BABA-423727 format. One record per atom (N, C-alpha, C): x, y, z; atom name. Coordinates in nm, 4 decimals, decimal comma, padded with zeros to 6 digits. Example, Ala and Ser with C-alpha at 12.3 -4.5 7.8 and 13.67 -1.06 7.14 Angstrom:
BEGIN
<node u="01,3190" v="-00,5690" w="00,7800" site="N"/>
<node u="01,2300" v="-00,4500" w="00,7800" site="CA"/>
<node u="01,3200" v="-00,3300" w="00,7800" site="C"/>
<node u="01,2850" v="-00,2250" w="00,7080" site="N"/>
<node u="01,3670" v="-00,1060" w="00,7140" site="CA"/>
<node u="01,2900" v="00,0030" w="00,7870" site="C"/>
***
This chain:
BEGIN
<node u="05,9655" v="-00,4053" w="-19,0986" site="N"/>
<node u="06,0408" v="-00,5007" w="-19,1760" site="CA"/>
<node u="05,9493" v="-00,6174" w="-19,2130" site="C"/>
<node u="05,9515" v="-00,6564" w="-19,3406" site="N"/>
<node u="05,8699" v="-00,7669" w="-19,3893" site="CA"/>
<node u="05,9484" v="-00,8974" w="-19,3741" site="C"/>
<node u="05,9024" v="-00,9869" w="-19,2876" site="N"/>
<node u="05,9689" v="-01,1140" w="-19,2640" site="CA"/>
<node u="05,8950" v="-01,2313" w="-19,3267" site="C"/>
<node u="05,8007" v="-01,2031" w="-19,4135" site="N"/>
<node u="05,7253" v="-01,3089" w="-19,4801" site="CA"/>
<node u="05,8036" v="-01,3648" w="-19,5974" site="C"/>
<node u="05,7999" v="-01,4969" w="-19,6116" site="N"/>
<node u="05,8610" v="-01,5615" w="-19,7265" site="CA"/>
<node u="05,7568" v="-01,5659" w="-19,8374" site="C"/>
<node u="05,7957" v="-01,5156" w="-19,9526" site="N"/>
<node u="05,7076" v="-01,5135" w="-20,0697" site="CA"/>
<node u="05,7833" v="-01,5726" w="-20,1881" site="C"/>
<node u="05,7138" v="-01,5869" w="-20,2993" site="N"/>
<node u="05,7792" v="-01,6359" w="-20,4200" site="CA"/>
<node u="05,8908" v="-01,5414" w="-20,4637" site="C"/>
<node u="05,8767" v="-01,4143" w="-20,4318" site="N"/>
<node u="05,9779" v="-01,3157" w="-20,4719" site="CA"/>
<node u="06,1057" v="-01,3237" w="-20,3897" site="C"/>
<node u="06,1007" v="-01,3792" w="-20,2685" site="N"/>
<node u="06,2214" v="-01,3802" w="-20,1859" site="CA"/>
<node u="06,2659" v="-01,5190" w="-20,1383" site="C"/>
<node u="06,1942" v="-01,6229" w="-20,1747" site="N"/>
<node u="06,2305" v="-01,7581" w="-20,1301" site="CA"/>
<node u="06,3705" v="-01,7966" w="-20,1782" site="C"/>
<node u="06,4129" v="-01,7422" w="-20,2889" site="N"/>
<node u="06,5457" v="-01,7743" w="-20,3432" site="CA"/>
<node u="06,6588" v="-01,7383" w="-20,2459" site="C"/>
<node u="06,6328" v="-01,6465" w="-20,1549" site="N"/>
<node u="06,7352" v="-01,6062" w="-20,0585" site="CA"/>
<node u="06,7697" v="-01,7175" w="-19,9592" site="C"/>
<node u="06,6786" v="-01,8098" w="-19,9395" site="N"/>
<node u="06,6994" v="-01,9193" w="-19,8442" site="CA"/>
<node u="06,7746" v="-02,0375" w="-19,9046" site="C"/>
<node u="06,7785" v="-02,0459" w="-20,0351" site="N"/>
<node u="06,8259" v="-02,1670" w="-20,1006" site="CA"/>
<node u="06,9773" v="-02,1890" w="-20,0994" site="C"/>
<node u="07,0604" v="-02,0881" w="-20,1174" site="N"/>
<node u="07,2049" v="-02,1149" w="-20,1235" site="CA"/>
<node u="07,2619" v="-02,1867" w="-20,0008" site="C"/>
<node u="07,2199" v="-02,1487" w="-19,8824" site="N"/>
<node u="07,2751" v="-02,2144" w="-19,7630" site="CA"/>
<node u="07,2280" v="-02,3591" w="-19,7539" site="C"/>
<node u="07,1037" v="-02,3849" w="-19,7896" site="N"/>
<node u="07,0526" v="-02,5219" w="-19,7863" site="CA"/>
<node u="07,1247" v="-02,6081" w="-19,8897" site="C"/>
<node u="07,1441" v="-02,5541" w="-20,0091" site="N"/>
<node u="07,2140" v="-02,6276" w="-20,1149" site="CA"/>
<node u="07,3593" v="-02,6515" w="-20,0759" site="C"/>
<node u="07,4211" v="-02,5555" w="-20,0120" site="N"/>
<node u="07,5594" v="-02,5707" w="-19,9692" site="CA"/>
<node u="07,5755" v="-02,6886" w="-19,8733" site="C"/>
<node u="07,4907" v="-02,6959" w="-19,7736" site="N"/>
<node u="07,4947" v="-02,8070" w="-19,6780" site="CA"/>
<node u="07,4697" v="-02,9394" w="-19,7493" site="C"/>
<node u="07,3674" v="-02,9411" w="-19,8345" site="N"/>
<node u="07,3329" v="-03,0639" w="-19,9049" site="CA"/>
<node u="07,4443" v="-03,1063" w="-19,9998" site="C"/>
<node u="07,5075" v="-03,0116" w="-20,0661" site="N"/>
<node u="07,6161" v="-03,0428" w="-20,1589" site="CA"/>
<node u="07,7327" v="-03,1073" w="-20,0860" site="C"/>
<node u="07,7633" v="-03,0588" w="-19,9684" site="N"/>
<node u="07,8703" v="-03,1197" w="-19,8892" site="CA"/>
<node u="07,8372" v="-03,2645" w="-19,8544" site="C"/>
<node u="07,7132" v="-03,2897" w="-19,8155" site="N"/>
<node u="07,6726" v="-03,4259" w="-19,7815" site="CA"/>
<node u="07,6775" v="-03,5162" w="-19,9047" site="C"/>
<node u="07,6253" v="-03,4669" w="-20,0159" site="N"/>
<node u="07,6217" v="-03,5443" w="-20,1393" site="CA"/>
<node u="07,7629" v="-03,5749" w="-20,1886" site="C"/>
<node u="07,8498" v="-03,4763" w="-20,1850" site="N"/>
<node u="07,9878" v="-03,4949" w="-20,2299" site="CA"/>
<node u="08,0588" v="-03,5991" w="-20,1440" site="C"/>
<node u="08,0407" v="-03,5894" w="-20,0143" site="N"/>
<node u="08,1057" v="-03,6840" w="-19,9237" site="CA"/>
<node u="08,0504" v="-03,8252" w="-19,9411" site="C"/>
<node u="07,9186" v="-03,8373" w="-19,9501" site="N"/>
<node u="07,8560" v="-03,9691" w="-19,9627" site="CA"/>
<node u="07,8895" v="-04,0388" w="-20,0937" site="C"/>
<node u="07,9131" v="-03,9613" w="-20,1991" site="N"/>
<node u="07,9334" v="-04,0190" w="-20,3318" site="CA"/>
<node u="08,0735" v="-03,9996" w="-20,3868" site="C"/>
<node u="08,1620" v="-03,9452" w="-20,3043" site="N"/>
<node u="08,3010" v="-03,9219" w="-20,3440" site="CA"/>
<node u="08,3088" v="-03,8464" w="-20,4779" site="C"/>
<node u="08,2366" v="-03,7346" w="-20,4838" site="N"/>
<node u="08,2386" v="-03,6478" w="-20,6004" site="CA"/>
<node u="08,2764" v="-03,5071" w="-20,5552" site="C"/>
<node u="08,3039" v="-03,4211" w="-20,6514" site="N"/>
<node u="08,3410" v="-03,2840" w="-20,6163" site="CA"/>
<node u="08,2186" v="-03,2050" w="-20,5712" site="C"/>
<node u="08,2446" v="-03,0996" w="-20,5001" site="N"/>
<node u="08,1372" v="-03,0095" w="-20,4568" site="CA"/>
<node u="08,0665" v="-02,9508" w="-20,5795" site="C"/>
<node u="08,1439" v="-02,9160" w="-20,6804" site="N"/>
<node u="08,0854" v="-02,8578" w="-20,8026" site="CA"/>
<node u="07,9892" v="-02,9570" w="-20,8675" site="C"/>
<node u="08,0294" v="-03,0820" w="-20,8776" site="N"/>
<node u="07,9417" v="-03,1838" w="-20,9355" site="CA"/>
<node u="07,8169" v="-03,2017" w="-20,8496" site="C"/>
<node u="07,8341" v="-03,2027" w="-20,7177" site="N"/>
<node u="07,7198" v="-03,2169" w="-20,6273" site="CA"/>
<node u="07,6217" v="-03,1011" w="-20,6436" site="C"/>
<node u="07,6739" v="-02,9813" w="-20,6557" site="N"/>
<node u="07,5877" v="-02,8642" w="-20,6744" site="CA"/>
<node u="07,5110" v="-02,8749" w="-20,8057" site="C"/>
<node u="07,5787" v="-02,9174" w="-20,9115" site="N"/>
<node u="07,5110" v="-02,9348" w="-21,0415" site="CA"/>
<node u="07,3973" v="-03,0361" w="-21,0301" site="C"/>
<node u="07,4238" v="-03,1458" w="-20,9618" site="N"/>
<node u="07,3212" v="-03,2489" w="-20,9439" site="CA"/>
<node u="07,2023" v="-03,1933" w="-20,8669" site="C"/>
<node u="07,2296" v="-03,1213" w="-20,7595" site="N"/>
<node u="07,1213" v="-03,0674" w="-20,6774" site="CA"/>
<node u="07,0394" v="-02,9628" w="-20,7508" site="C"/>
<node u="07,1076" v="-02,8706" w="-20,8208" site="N"/>
<node u="07,0344" v="-02,7667" w="-20,8912" site="CA"/>
<node u="06,9490" v="-02,8215" w="-21,0062" site="C"/>
<node u="06,9837" v="-02,9379" w="-21,0571" site="N"/>
<node u="06,9043" v="-02,9959" w="-21,1659" site="CA"/>
<node u="06,8032" v="-03,0990" w="-21,1154" site="C"/>
<node u="06,7898" v="-03,1113" w="-20,9844" site="N"/>
<node u="06,7019" v="-03,2128" w="-20,9259" site="CA"/>
<node u="06,5565" v="-03,1660" w="-20,9163" site="C"/>
<node u="06,4706" v="-03,2650" w="-20,9036" site="N"/>
<node u="06,3282" v="-03,2390" w="-20,8803" site="CA"/>
<node u="06,3076" v="-03,1665" w="-20,7475" site="C"/>
<node u="06,3890" v="-03,2031" w="-20,6493" site="N"/>
<node u="06,3775" v="-03,1381" w="-20,5184" site="CA"/>
<node u="06,4043" v="-02,9885" w="-20,5281" site="C"/>
<node u="06,5053" v="-02,9487" w="-20,6056" site="N"/>
<node u="06,5349" v="-02,8064" w="-20,6183" site="CA"/>
<node u="06,4171" v="-02,7328" w="-20,6837" site="C"/>
<node u="06,3559" v="-02,7950" w="-20,7817" site="N"/>
<node u="06,2385" v="-02,7340" w="-20,8449" site="CA"/>
<node u="06,1282" v="-02,7109" w="-20,7414" site="C"/>
<node u="06,1130" v="-02,8052" w="-20,6502" site="N"/>
<node u="06,0134" v="-02,7889" w="-20,5441" site="CA"/>
<node u="06,0554" v="-02,6809" w="-20,4446" site="C"/>
<node u="06,1863" v="-02,6744" w="-20,4162" site="N"/>
<node u="06,2373" v="-02,5711" w="-20,3254" site="CA"/>
<node u="06,2125" v="-02,4305" w="-20,3794" site="C"/>
<node u="06,2248" v="-02,4156" w="-20,5096" site="N"/>
<node u="06,2064" v="-02,2842" w="-20,5725" site="CA"/>
<node u="06,0629" v="-02,2339" w="-20,5640" site="C"/>
<node u="05,9699" v="-02,3244" w="-20,5456" site="N"/>
<node u="05,8287" v="-02,2875" w="-20,5385" site="CA"/>
<node u="05,7885" v="-02,2641" w="-20,3936" site="C"/>
<node u="05,7676" v="-02,1417" w="-20,3579" site="N"/>
<node u="05,7324" v="-02,1060" w="-20,2198" site="CA"/>
<node u="05,6095" v="-02,1822" w="-20,1731" site="C"/>
<node u="05,5143" v="-02,2042" w="-20,2613" site="N"/>
<node u="05,3878" v="-02,2663" w="-20,2228" site="CA"/>
<node u="05,4024" v="-02,4100" w="-20,1746" site="C"/>
<node u="05,5127" v="-02,4777" w="-20,2090" site="N"/>
<node u="05,5323" v="-02,6155" w="-20,1631" site="CA"/>
<node u="05,5709" v="-02,6211" w="-20,0162" site="C"/>
<node u="05,6241" v="-02,5116" w="-19,9646" site="N"/>
<node u="05,6698" v="-02,5002" w="-19,8255" site="CA"/>
<node u="05,7854" v="-02,5952" w="-19,7938" site="C"/>
<node u="05,8480" v="-02,6535" w="-19,8954" site="N"/>
<node u="05,9627" v="-02,7414" w="-19,8739" site="CA"/>
<node u="06,0787" v="-02,6622" w="-19,8138" site="C"/>
<node u="06,0845" v="-02,5347" w="-19,8399" site="N"/>
<node u="06,1913" v="-02,4493" w="-19,7883" site="CA"/>
<node u="06,1909" v="-02,4435" w="-19,6351" site="C"/>
<node u="06,0826" v="-02,4862" w="-19,5722" site="N"/>
<node u="06,0761" v="-02,4910" w="-19,4255" site="CA"/>
<node u="06,1713" v="-02,5949" w="-19,3680" site="C"/>
<node u="06,2018" v="-02,6964" w="-19,4460" site="N"/>
<node u="06,2827" v="-02,8075" w="-19,3967" site="CA"/>
<node u="06,4299" v="-02,7715" w="-19,3884" site="C"/>
<node u="06,4981" v="-02,8348" w="-19,2967" site="N"/>
<node u="06,6420" v="-02,8149" w="-19,2832" site="CA"/>
<node u="06,7179" v="-02,8978" w="-19,3862" site="C"/>
<node u="06,8481" v="-02,8731" w="-19,3985" site="N"/>
<node u="06,9269" v="-02,9412" w="-19,5006" site="CA"/>
<node u="06,9330" v="-03,0936" w="-19,4843" site="C"/>
<node u="06,9318" v="-03,1441" w="-19,3626" site="N"/>
<node u="06,9371" v="-03,2896" w="-19,3431" site="CA"/>
<node u="06,8080" v="-03,3535" w="-19,3930" site="C"/>
<node u="06,6948" v="-03,2968" w="-19,3561" site="N"/>
<node u="06,5663" v="-03,3493" w="-19,4031" site="CA"/>
<node u="06,5561" v="-03,3384" w="-19,5555" site="C"/>
<node u="06,6014" v="-03,2277" w="-19,6103" site="N"/>
<node u="06,5986" v="-03,2102" w="-19,7557" site="CA"/>
<node u="06,6873" v="-03,3133" w="-19,8239" site="C"/>
<node u="06,8038" v="-03,3396" w="-19,7661" site="N"/>
<node u="06,8953" v="-03,4376" w="-19,8243" site="CA"/>
<node u="06,8335" v="-03,5771" w="-19,8211" site="C"/>
<node u="06,7649" v="-03,6090" w="-19,7148" site="N"/>
<node u="06,6969" v="-03,7386" w="-19,7063" site="CA"/>
<node u="06,5895" v="-03,7513" w="-19,8139" site="C"/>
<node u="06,5160" v="-03,6443" w="-19,8373" site="N"/>
<node u="06,4155" v="-03,6445" w="-19,9441" site="CA"/>
<node u="06,4843" v="-03,6620" w="-20,0793" site="C"/>
<node u="06,5936" v="-03,5903" w="-20,0995" site="N"/>
<node u="06,6690" v="-03,6013" w="-20,2245" site="CA"/>
<node u="06,7144" v="-03,7449" w="-20,2465" site="C"/>
<node u="06,7710" v="-03,8067" w="-20,1433" site="N"/>
<node u="06,8177" v="-03,9452" w="-20,1550" site="CA"/>
<node u="06,7019" v="-04,0401" w="-20,1860" site="C"/>
<node u="06,5919" v="-04,0212" w="-20,1181" site="N"/>
<node u="06,4745" v="-04,1062" w="-20,1401" site="CA"/>
<node u="06,4259" v="-04,0938" w="-20,2846" site="C"/>
<node u="06,4177" v="-03,9706" w="-20,3344" site="N"/>
<node u="06,3728" v="-03,9478" w="-20,4718" site="CA"/>
<node u="06,4729" v="-04,0029" w="-20,5730" site="C"/>
<node u="06,5997" v="-03,9982" w="-20,5410" site="N"/>
<node u="06,7037" v="-04,0461" w="-20,6320" site="CA"/>
<node u="06,7034" v="-04,1988" w="-20,6420" site="C"/>
<node u="06,6677" v="-04,2676" w="-20,5343" site="N"/>
<node u="06,6690" v="-04,4123" w="-20,5361" site="CA"/>
<node u="06,5433" v="-04,4700" w="-20,6007" site="C"/>
<node u="06,4388" v="-04,3883" w="-20,6125" site="N"/>
<node u="06,3150" v="-04,4357" w="-20,6751" site="CA"/>
<node u="06,3268" v="-04,4460" w="-20,8267" site="C"/>
<node u="06,4253" v="-04,3787" w="-20,8844" site="N"/>
<node u="06,4355" v="-04,3748" w="-21,0306" site="CA"/>
<node u="06,5074" v="-04,4952" w="-21,0847" site="C"/>
***
């Protein structure tokens, strides 16, 4: 069994991380889960998550959410 994360399979890790982050974002900003998911999928962080070479996918949802918040406040 191949347990290596590659560019071809990194997408399998993303839905659960986005789900956790969407719940946090929705709660923190009093928005719907659907709106939170749209925001996350269009974020710079998601673009980095999609790229296996960044290794951002190693991080858990709380750490990812903190990065998302930090990047969102810089704009």
